N, C-alpha and C positions, 0 to 999 in steps of 0.2 A: 293886582287880583293877589291874592294871600297865597303866599309860596307855600308846596308841598312840604312836608316831611317823608321823603325816601330815604329807604335804608340804601345800602352800599352796594349791594346785590341789583337790589331795582335801578339803581344809577346806572351799576354795570351792565343790564341788560337793556336798557334802553339805546345806550350808546352802542351795544352789536347792532339792533335794529336797525339803525340809522346808518351803520358800516355796513350792513346789508344792503339796506337801498341804495347805499353811493357806489357798492358794487356792481349795483343795476339789476340788481331782483325785484322783481314788482310784488311777489306773493310772497309775504315773509308769515312765518308759525314761528311764533311765542310760545315756549311750555316753562309751567312753571306749576308746582304740587299746590291743592287746593290749601287757599289759607296765605299763599303769599303773595297776595296784593296786584293780582291781572289788572283790577278795573283801575288802581292809581297809577299803576304804569301807561293803560292809555287816557287814563283824562293827560295825564304831565304833558304825553305825546301829542292831546290835544291841544292843548295849552297853547304848545312849541307852534302845533301847526296855524292856529287863529293868528298867531304875532305874525306869520308870515303870508297872512291873508287867505288861507286856504279855508276851502268848508269840506265836511266832516258826516259822515253816514256811521253810526255804530249798528249794526245788525244784531238782534237776539230771537229768541223764541217763545220767551216768556214775558208777563207783565213785571211779575219779579224781576229778574233782570233789569228790563230797562226803566223801574224806579231806582232800582241801586245805581246805574251809569249815572240817573238824573241828579239824584241827590250826592252825589259823590261831584258830580258838574257845579253844581248848584253849589256845594259848599266851597269850590275853586271860584266863584265868581262867575260862572259860565253859564246863563239859560239857554234850553237846548230845545227846539221844540219835540214832540211826540206823534210818531205814526203809530197809531194804535186804536185800533174800533171810534168811539166816541169821546178819546180822552180829551179833556179839555184843555190840557196844555199844550195845543196842535198850534204851532207857527209857521209855516212855510217856509217865512221872510229871514228866519234865522240861519246863522252860517252851520250849526250842529244840528242833525236831524237823528234822533231815535227813534227806530222803529222793528217793531215786531215783522217776522218773516213774512207771517200771513199778511199782516197788512198789505207790507209793500208791494206781494204778488200780486194783488189786487188795485194798486194806486200807481198815477203817476208817481217814479221815482225822482228824488231830488239831486242836485246838482253835487258829484263829490269829485275831489280830490284824493283823500283819505277815507279807506273803507275798512272800518274795525270789525273782526265776526267775532260774537262774543259765543264759546262750547262750538269755538271751529271745528270738533272733532264729528260735527254734524254736516260739513259744506256738501256732502255728498248727497245729499236730497235735491230731487228734482227741481224745489222753491229755490233751493241756494244756489243750484247753480245757474238758474235763469237769472236770478236778481246780481248775482256776481259777474254774470256775463256783460251787461249792460253798463259796467265800469271796464271799458276792456282800457285806457288809460291812466287809470287811478291807481294806487299802490295801495295792497290790501292787505293788511294785518290781520291774520290768528291768534285769538286766544286759546289756551285751552291747558286740563290738567296733563290731559291726557291725548297727546298728538298721534289716535289711532281712529280708525272706524268702531263704530259699535260690534260690528264682528270679527274687528282686528284687523281688517285689513290697511295698508296705509294709508296716504294723506296727498301721495306724490301726484296724484296727477289735477292736486288743486293749491297747490304750494311748492316753492321750486327752493327753497332752503328753511333749514330749521333753527330756529334761535332757543338753545335750553337756558332760562334766568336763572335756574334754582335748583338744589335738589333735595329730598326729602331731608336728609342727612343734615344738608345746610341749613336748613329752616329751623329743624330741631333745634341744632347748636346756637342760631340764632335767637331762639326763644320765639319767631313766628308764629311756627307749630308745635303742638305737644304726642309724643310718640304716645299710643294708646295703650294701655293693656289689652288683650286679646284672648277671649278664651271660644275653646271647640264646643260644637255638642256635646253630650252624653247620650242621645237622641239623633240618628243619621235617618234620613227618608230614604226611601226604598229611589230610587231613578231608575232601575233596571226597564221598566217599560214605555221612559216619558221619550217622546220621540225628540227627532230634534230639530230646528228650521231657521232656515236663513241664517247661521249660526250661534243660534242660543236654544235652550229648551224649547220646546214646545208649549204655550203657555196653560195651555188648555189641560195637559197630561199633567204637569206639574202642579199646577192648583189642586187636582185629585189628590196627588202624591205630598202635598201639603198639609192637607186639609186631615189629614191621621188624626184621632183625638191622645194617641202618645206625642207625635209630635210639636201641638199646639201646646198639649200640657207641659212639655218640656220646657218652651219656647216660657211662658207663663213662671213655673215652678224657676227656673235659671235667672229671671229679672228679679225674684222679689227676696232670690238668696244671695246675692251676689250682686244687686248696681246702686244698693243704698239710697234707692228713691232717687237717680240720678233721674234728672228731665229726659227723654228719651224720643228718638223717632226710632221708628220700625218698618222695615222694606218690604210688602208680603206681593205674592203673585199676583193676586185677581181678588178682585172685588170682596165678593163670597170670602175668599178668606183672610181678608181685613177685615170685615164685617165680622167676621167668626173669633178672629185674633183681641179685635174692640171688646166685646160684648165677654171672653174670658177675663180679658183686662180689668173690665169693670166690675165683675163678680168678684174680684178679686178684691176689691177696694181701690183703684187707679182713675184717676180723675184722665180719660182720656178720650180722643175724640177718633173720627177716620174723614180720608181725605181722597179722593179721586179727581177724574182729570173731570168727571158731568158736576163735584161738589158746585154750587152756585158761587160766583165772585163774593160778594158780601159774605157768606157764611165762612170762605174759602179764607178771604183776610183776616176775620173773626179768632178763626181758629188759629192763624199764625201767630197773630199776636197773644193771644190767651196762653199758646207754650212758651213765648219770649217771657211774658210773666210770672208765668207760673199757677197761672190759676190752672192749667191743665199740667200735667204730669207725663203726657204721651199722646202723640201723634201716630196714629197705625194709617199709613198711601199705599197708594198702587201708583206708579209714576210719575209724581207731581215732586218729590223732594230730592231728584235725584241727583240734579245741578244746579248750580247759581242760589243755592238756596244759604243763607248766611245767618243765623244764631247761634253765637257762641255759649249760652246758656245750657243748651241741649250737649249733654256731654256723655250719651249713650247713645247706639247704635244697635239696632238688633238685625241681624240681616238674616232674614225668615224666606229669603228670595234665591235661591239657586239660580248661579249664570255663567253659562260660556265665557260670556265678555270681561276680561278681563277690564276694560275704559268702563263698565257699569261697576262692577267691584270697587276703583278706585274710585270712582265718584262719591259715591253711596257714600262708603269709610269715611271721607273725606270732608263730609259735614260737619264732624264732631271734632274734629283735630285742633281748631283755632284757641289760643290760650280764655281761660274763663274763671277769674277767680281763684285760683290753684287748685282745682280740680281738673282731677286727671280723667281720661276720657277714656270710656267702656265699651269694646265692640265684643257680640255673643254673634257667633260665624253659627248658624243654625242651619247652615246652607250647603257645608264643603267648601268652601270658598278659597277659603285658608291653603287646604290643599289641592286644589285646581289652580291656584293662581299667587299663592306663597302670600306672607303678608301685604297690605295694599299700601305702608308706607316706605316699603323697602326702595332702595335708587336701583331706578334704571336706566339703561341705555337706550335712549330715542334716536333713530334714523328716519 
């Protein structure tokens, strides 16, 4: 199998995870910022597990995450079976299986000695609880940039130790990610009447607050003045909000598409290809590109979604931090999230 080119902090993180297992821990959470290489760390650990004759299951919640894992394993010389809908790569005989949590909840589960959970801050969900409960003898490794639930509560019910692999400042110094330029909005939305539900803003109230003509106009105006035509991802509150911003940007001459959870998969895949190649300059999305989306040419993030969730803020902002052709990443915070949570790339001490 091809040797993996691991960075020193990745090697150290793998050894720390192994040390935690030798110390008796069975549910180990690995934390490192977006862009730090969680997938390649997991692939290196999977290669070692296969050498020892182990079987492995990788769990993720989106097709893009499964495809990313499959590609990285394939480059390392490992063919994995896919458990996702009608995916043609299904092969239950292979020792490594990659499954979406939705499909795993409906099928007989494969045997596994090691289980990896991508975006492990989602583990409190009932579907994850049910699947992981089926592996009482397995070692479970969680992978996340934000080791807290979306509502800010801890993950101690689901993992018994935390292995911090790297910090933002360390990754920036190493050139693995790039510190963004962050702009606050000139026009801030009035959120005084927005209710709070389940640890975040009520989406219906929030969407109404963000639909103001002055707010949408400032989003478009700021991008035209300061983004220098960087390829851009826009985080919106709801479909109506995203469609409104898409139309405003289109009228301003921007090559832009709208994406949400109901977008058909072929159209969704084409949009992601087009933003990668530059055919599109911008994607306005609702809850699709918040986690596990890797597109280094996108170097601008418009945060038009206020949130009380530190995890959501960091996940969205982290999408644009990977290096690409020396282009500095830019974040436009039209949601007041810097004031709530501080800069997304500041070092935080998780426990």
